[in-house]
C-alpha positions as CSV (number, residue, x, y, z in Angstrom):
1,X,-10.2,18.9,21.3
2,X,-9.4,15.2,21.1
3,X,-6.3,14.4,19.1
4,X,-7.4,13.1,15.7
5,X,-4.5,10.7,15.3
6,X,-2.9,7.9,17.3
7,X,0.4,6.0,16.9
8,X,0.3,2.4,18.1
9,X,3.6,0.8,19.2
10,X,4.4,-2.8,20.0
11,X,7.2,-5.3,19.3
12,X,9.3,-2.6,17.7
13,X,6.8,-1.6,15.0
14,X,4.5,1.4,14.8
15,X,1.2,2.2,13.0
16,X,-0.4,5.6,12.9
17,X,-4.2,6.0,12.4
18,X,-6.2,9.1,11.8
19,X,-9.9,9.7,12.7
20,X,-10.7,11.1,9.2
21,X,-11.8,8.0,7.3
22,X,-10.3,5.7,10.0
23,X,-7.3,5.6,7.8
24,X,-4.0,4.0,8.4
25,X,-1.3,6.6,7.4
26,X,2.0,5.0,8.5
27,X,3.4,1.6,9.2
28,X,7.1,1.3,10.2
29,X,9.3,-1.6,11.2
30,X,11.8,-1.6,14.0
31,X,14.4,-0.1,11.7
32,X,12.2,2.8,11.0
33,X,11.4,1.7,7.4
34,X,8.1,3.2,6.2
35,X,6.1,0.6,4.4
36,X,3.0,2.7,3.6
37,X,2.7,5.2,0.7
38,X,2.8,8.8,2.1
39,X,0.1,10.3,-0.1
40,X,2.2,12.1,-2.6
41,X,0.8,14.0,-5.6
42,X,0.2,10.9,-7.7
43,X,-2.5,9.8,-5.2
44,X,-3.5,11.7,-2.1
45,X,-4.5,8.7,0.0
46,X,-2.7,6.1,2.1
47,X,-5.1,3.2,2.9
48,X,-8.7,4.3,2.6
49,X,-11.6,2.3,3.9
50,X,-14.0,1.4,1.0
51,X,-17.6,1.4,2.2
52,X,-20.5,1.0,1.5
53,X,-19.4,0.2,-2.1
54,X,-16.2,-1.0,-3.7
55,X,-15.5,0.6,-7.1
56,X,-18.1,2.6,-9.0
57,X,-21.8,2.5,-9.6
58,X,-23.0,3.3,-13.1
59,X,-23.4,7.0,-13.4
60,X,-22.3,7.3,-9.8
61,X,-25.9,6.7,-8.8
62,X,-27.5,4.3,-6.3
63,X,-31.0,3.2,-7.1
64,X,-33.3,2.0,-4.4
65,X,-37.1,1.6,-4.3
66,X,-37.6,4.1,-7.2
67,X,-35.3,6.7,-5.7
68,X,-31.9,7.8,-6.9
69,X,-29.0,8.8,-4.6
70,X,-25.6,10.2,-5.5
71,X,-22.7,7.8,-4.6
72,X,-19.2,8.4,-5.7
73,X,-16.5,5.7,-6.3
74,X,-15.6,3.6,-3.2
75,X,-18.3,5.2,-1.1
76,X,-18.2,7.8,1.6
77,X,-16.5,6.2,4.6
78,X,-13.0,7.3,3.5
79,X,-14.1,10.9,3.7
80,X,-16.1,10.8,6.9
81,X,-14.8,11.5,10.4
82,X,-15.0,8.4,12.6
83,X,-15.5,8.5,16.4
84,X,-12.8,7.1,18.6
85,X,-14.4,4.2,20.5
86,X,-11.1,2.9,22.0
87,X,-7.6,4.2,22.1
88,X,-4.7,2.2,23.6
89,X,-1.0,1.8,23.2
90,X,-1.3,-1.2,20.9
91,X,-4.8,-1.0,19.5
92,X,-7.7,1.3,18.7
93,X,-11.3,1.2,17.4
94,X,-13.0,3.8,15.4
95,X,-16.8,3.9,14.6
96,X,-19.0,5.4,11.9
97,X,-22.8,5.3,12.1
98,X,-25.4,6.5,9.7
99,X,-26.7,10.1,9.9
100,X,-28.6,12.5,7.8
101,X,-25.6,13.0,5.5
102,X,-25.0,9.4,4.8
103,X,-28.7,8.7,4.3
104,X,-28.7,11.3,1.5
105,X,-26.4,9.0,-0.4
106,X,-27.2,5.6,1.1
107,X,-30.7,5.2,2.7
108,X,-29.7,2.5,5.2
109,X,-28.9,2.2,8.9
110,X,-25.5,0.8,9.8
111,X,-22.7,0.8,12.3
112,X,-19.1,0.3,11.0
113,X,-16.3,-0.3,13.5
114,X,-12.7,-0.4,12.3
115,X,-10.1,-1.9,14.7
116,X,-6.3,-1.7,14.4
117,X,-4.1,-3.9,16.6
118,X,-0.4,-4.6,16.7
119,X,0.9,-8.0,17.8
120,X,4.0,-10.0,17.0
121,X,5.3,-7.7,14.3
122,X,2.1,-7.6,12.4
123,X,-0.9,-5.2,12.1
124,X,-4.3,-6.7,12.3
125,X,-7.3,-4.7,10.8
126,X,-10.9,-5.7,11.3
127,X,-14.1,-4.3,9.8
128,X,-17.2,-5.0,12.0
129,X,-20.4,-4.1,10.1
130,X,-23.8,-4.2,11.9
131,X,-27.2,-3.7,10.3
132,X,-28.9,-1.4,12.9
133,X,-32.0,-0.9,10.7
134,X,-35.2,-2.8,10.1
135,X,-34.6,-3.8,6.5
136,X,-31.9,-5.8,4.8
137,X,-28.6,-4.0,4.5
138,X,-26.9,-4.2,1.1
139,X,-23.2,-3.3,1.5
140,X,-19.7,-3.9,0.3
141,X,-16.4,-3.3,2.2
142,X,-12.8,-3.2,1.0
143,X,-9.3,-2.4,2.2
144,X,-7.0,-0.3,0.0
145,X,-3.5,-0.1,1.6
146,X,-0.9,1.4,-0.6
147,X,2.7,0.3,-0.1
148,X,5.9,2.0,-1.2
149,X,7.1,0.5,-4.5
150,X,9.9,-0.1,-4.3
151,X,10.3,-0.7,-0.6
152,X,14.1,-0.3,-0.9
153,X,14.8,2.9,-2.8
154,X,17.8,1.5,-4.7
155,X,15.9,-1.4,-6.2
156,X,13.8,-1.3,-9.4
157,X,10.1,-1.8,-9.4
158,X,10.6,-4.9,-11.5
159,X,12.7,-6.5,-8.8
160,X,9.4,-7.0,-6.9
161,X,6.8,-9.7,-7.2
162,X,3.7,-11.0,-5.5
163,X,3.9,-14.6,-4.4
164,X,0.5,-16.1,-3.6
165,X,-0.1,-19.0,-1.2
166,X,-1.8,-21.1,-3.9
167,X,-1.6,-21.3,-7.7
168,X,-3.9,-18.6,-9.2
169,X,-5.3,-20.1,-12.4
170,X,-8.6,-18.3,-12.6
171,X,-9.2,-15.4,-15.0
172,X,-9.0,-11.8,-14.0
173,X,-11.4,-9.0,-14.5
174,X,-10.7,-5.5,-15.8
175,X,-12.4,-2.1,-15.7
176,X,-13.4,0.5,-18.2
177,X,-14.4,3.9,-17.0
178,X,-14.4,2.4,-13.5
179,X,-17.0,-0.3,-14.4
180,X,-16.5,-4.0,-14.7
181,X,-16.0,-5.3,-18.2
182,X,-18.2,-8.3,-19.1
183,X,-15.5,-10.6,-20.5
184,X,-12.8,-12.1,-18.2
185,X,-9.2,-12.1,-19.2
186,X,-6.4,-14.6,-18.8
187,X,-4.5,-14.2,-15.6
188,X,-1.0,-12.6,-15.6
189,X,-0.2,-14.8,-12.6
190,X,2.2,-17.6,-13.5
191,X,1.6,-20.4,-11.1
192,X,1.8,-18.6,-7.7
193,X,3.9,-15.6,-9.0
194,X,2.8,-12.2,-10.3
195,X,5.7,-10.3,-11.8
196,X,5.3,-6.6,-11.1
197,X,5.8,-3.8,-13.6
198,X,4.2,-0.5,-14.4
199,X,2.7,-1.9,-17.7
200,X,0.7,-4.4,-15.7
201,X,-1.6,-1.5,-14.8
202,X,-2.1,0.1,-18.2
203,X,-5.7,-1.2,-18.1
204,X,-6.2,-0.2,-14.5
205,X,-6.5,-2.7,-11.6
206,X,-5.9,-6.4,-11.8
207,X,-9.1,-7.8,-10.2
208,X,-9.1,-11.4,-9.0
209,X,-12.8,-12.2,-8.4
210,X,-12.2,-15.8,-7.5
211,X,-8.8,-16.0,-5.8
212,X,-7.6,-19.3,-4.5
213,X,-5.3,-17.8,-2.0
214,X,-5.9,-16.2,1.4
215,X,-2.5,-14.6,1.6
216,X,0.2,-13.0,-0.6
217,X,3.9,-12.0,-0.1
218,X,5.2,-8.7,-1.5
219,X,9.0,-8.9,-1.8
220,X,12.2,-8.5,-3.8
221,X,15.2,-10.8,-3.5
222,X,16.5,-8.6,-0.6
223,X,15.3,-5.8,1.6
224,X,12.1,-5.2,3.5
225,X,9.1,-7.3,2.6
226,X,5.6,-8.0,3.8
227,X,2.9,-10.6,3.8
228,X,-0.8,-9.9,3.7
229,X,-3.5,-12.3,4.7
230,X,-7.3,-11.9,4.9
231,X,-10.5,-13.5,6.1
232,X,-14.1,-12.9,5.0
233,X,-13.1,-11.1,1.7
234,X,-14.0,-12.7,-1.6
235,X,-12.1,-10.6,-4.2
236,X,-8.6,-9.2,-4.4
237,X,-7.6,-6.1,-6.3
238,X,-4.0,-5.2,-7.2
239,X,-3.5,-1.6,-8.4
240,X,-1.1,1.2,-9.1
241,X,-1.9,4.3,-11.0
242,X,-1.8,3.8,-14.7
243,X,1.2,5.6,-16.2
244,X,3.4,4.9,-13.2
245,X,3.5,5.8,-9.5
246,X,5.7,4.7,-6.6
247,X,3.1,2.7,-4.8
248,X,1.4,-0.7,-5.0
249,X,-2.0,-1.4,-3.6
250,X,-3.0,-4.9,-2.4
251,X,-6.7,-4.8,-1.7
252,X,-8.9,-7.5,-0.2
253,X,-12.6,-6.7,-1.1
254,X,-16.0,-8.1,-0.5
255,X,-17.7,-6.4,-3.5
256,X,-16.7,-5.2,-6.8
257,X,-17.5,-2.4,-9.3
258,X,-20.9,-2.5,-11.1
259,X,-20.8,-4.4,-14.3
260,X,-20.9,-2.0,-17.2
261,X,-24.4,-3.1,-18.2
262,X,-25.9,-3.1,-14.7
263,X,-28.1,-0.1,-13.7
264,X,-30.7,-1.8,-11.5
265,X,-31.8,-1.6,-7.9
266,X,-28.8,-1.5,-5.6
267,X,-29.9,-4.6,-3.6
268,X,-29.6,-6.6,-6.9
269,X,-26.0,-5.4,-7.6
270,X,-23.6,-8.4,-8.0
271,X,-21.1,-8.9,-5.2
272,X,-22.9,-7.3,-2.3
273,X,-23.4,-8.6,1.3
274,X,-27.1,-8.6,2.1
275,X,-27.4,-8.5,5.9
276,X,-30.6,-9.1,7.8
277,X,-31.8,-6.6,10.4
278,X,-29.6,-7.0,13.5
279,X,-27.0,-9.1,11.7
280,X,-23.2,-8.5,12.0
281,X,-20.3,-9.3,9.7
282,X,-16.6,-9.2,10.6
283,X,-13.9,-9.2,7.9
284,X,-10.2,-8.8,8.6
285,X,-6.8,-8.7,7.2
286,X,-3.2,-8.7,8.5
287,X,0.0,-7.2,7.4
288,X,3.1,-9.0,8.6
289,X,6.4,-7.2,8.3
290,X,9.3,-9.4,7.2
């Protein structure tokens, strides 16, 4: 039986990926510091792939051409076994295609390839989505990496902050019962800086639906740090479990939860990619360890 995990190594850092959900489960620097949340009881995931939706649909139901399909939060990719298309010392690619089970939830043909590659002390992750059907493919895709918070155990959570590449003056969006509230809220970002605290997540995720930046640095005044950058994504979520948990998620998305008042046909849902037959989209993000 083929091993269902692979550890990539290059330039002194390592990344471990599993076939279940094509999920990144470890990311260590040359000193052995683990950056990724290790799926403790507060949240049993590390870095799930969000596809074919980001967030929730109203009633956890997808409507298409008069039919209704069950679809749980963030879609099914994170719970599906991917096939290993390529396995190397510094990179790998995993693939998920539609089958009878996916079509019972999502009546569309697709191919999703996830590639992980280490290079120059950074991990690059790409999502390659292809419409293999003969009708438009409505889809969303999102990354959901959870990082240890704090990264250095003796530091406080409030010692950390997010520093964006550009000033973030746009309003943010919030959720209620997993659905997008209609009214935007003032941003908690001051200039380029988002101060981190558990109270920030009392109302669930901080959702930036029009971020000006394409990168953000997660750091304290000392100790390990990282920078995330992304291409092709339109939104950014920042999340930790309300009530407190020792992880922080920095999540580039193309897509967003359904507005609380939206219950229409899936192809009309705000925030989707709508891909023509045969079309392909590639979205990517990078984690640079500092």
